[in-house]
N, C-alpha and C positions, 0 to 999 in steps of 0.2 A: 264529545271525545276525540281525543288528540291519538293521532295515528303516530308512531314511532318506530321507525325503521333503524333496526339495528344493524350497526355497520360490521362489516365481515373484518376479521383480525385481518390486516395486513403483512405480507410476508417479508421475509428476512430481505427478501432483494426490495422491495420497496423500502424498509425501513432503515437500510445503512447507512452511516453520515462517512464520507468518505475520508476527510480529517482525523475522525475518532474512530473510526471500525476497521479501518484498511493497515494491513501490513505492507504489503506493495500491489503494483499495478504495472501492466504488461499494455504497452500500445500495439494492436495489432492492425490489419489492413481499413481501409474503408470506417473508420472513426469506433472500432471496434474496439473497447478496453476489457482485459481480464482483470477482476478484482481482487484480491486473494486477503481474506481477514482471518480470524481467529478458528472460525469452524465452519468456513466456506469459501467457493470460489464463483465469482457472477462474472459472467459476460455480459457487457451491454455497450449497447450504442452510445456514444457521448460527443455532443456537438464540439466542434473543436474550440470555438472560445472558450467552453468549460474546461477541455481538458489544458488548453492554455494558462487559466488561473488555477489549476492544480498545481502545474508546473512552476509557473510563477511566484507561488505564494512564499516558496521558500521552505515549506513542510517537506515535501518531497525531493529526494536527491537521486538526481540520477545513477546508475549504476553498471547498465551498459546501453548501448543504443535502442533500446525499447522500454527499458525495468525502470523504474522510479521506487524508491522503499521511503516510508515514512518513517522521517528521522527522529519521530515521537516515540516511536513503537522498536527501535533495534534497540536489543540486548548486549550484544556484540559483534564484533567482524573480526574472524581468526581465520586461517589457512584459507583465505578465498571463500570464504562463507559467510554472511550475515545473517543473524540468528534474531528471531524473535520472541522466543519462547524459553524459559530454562532447560527444557529438555532437548534443544535445537534438533526437533525430528527434522527427518527430510522434507516434510509437505510445509515447515514453517522455517523453510530457508531459503537464501537466493545467494547464487555463485555471483562474485564479483570478478572478473581477471586480476591476477596478480598485480599486473603492471599497474592498474587502477586502483587496488586496496587501499594505498598509502593518501590518495586523493580524497578516498571518499571517507576516510577515517578522520581526514583534517575537517571535513565538509562536518559530518556527523558531531566531531566532539566540539565542535563551534557553537552547536545548536542546543548539546546536553550533555552531560557527564554521563558513559556506560562503559563497560567492562572491555578491554581490551586483549 
């Protein structure tokens, strides 16, 4: 007789893929990173090498000193706000300083077409 051990379902925390699921992330102290997706916010310790891979991949655009947005998930950039969903709800938007907004738009438009 074979013993089969059923695996427990893994949580969203363990299953999320940064490049695919994350709208943006903010880098905190001591390697603690806050990932923000469609239905969740997750704080996770990320090794420096991994964080550098996310940043250097070109998929994430720096919008402030500690915040990077997923270029593939941005729907619009208007009035100092980056929106990730059609409703542009407060929880799914990121503030970008007006002086930096034009540069961010240029970086994002080079990666994919979007509404501006």
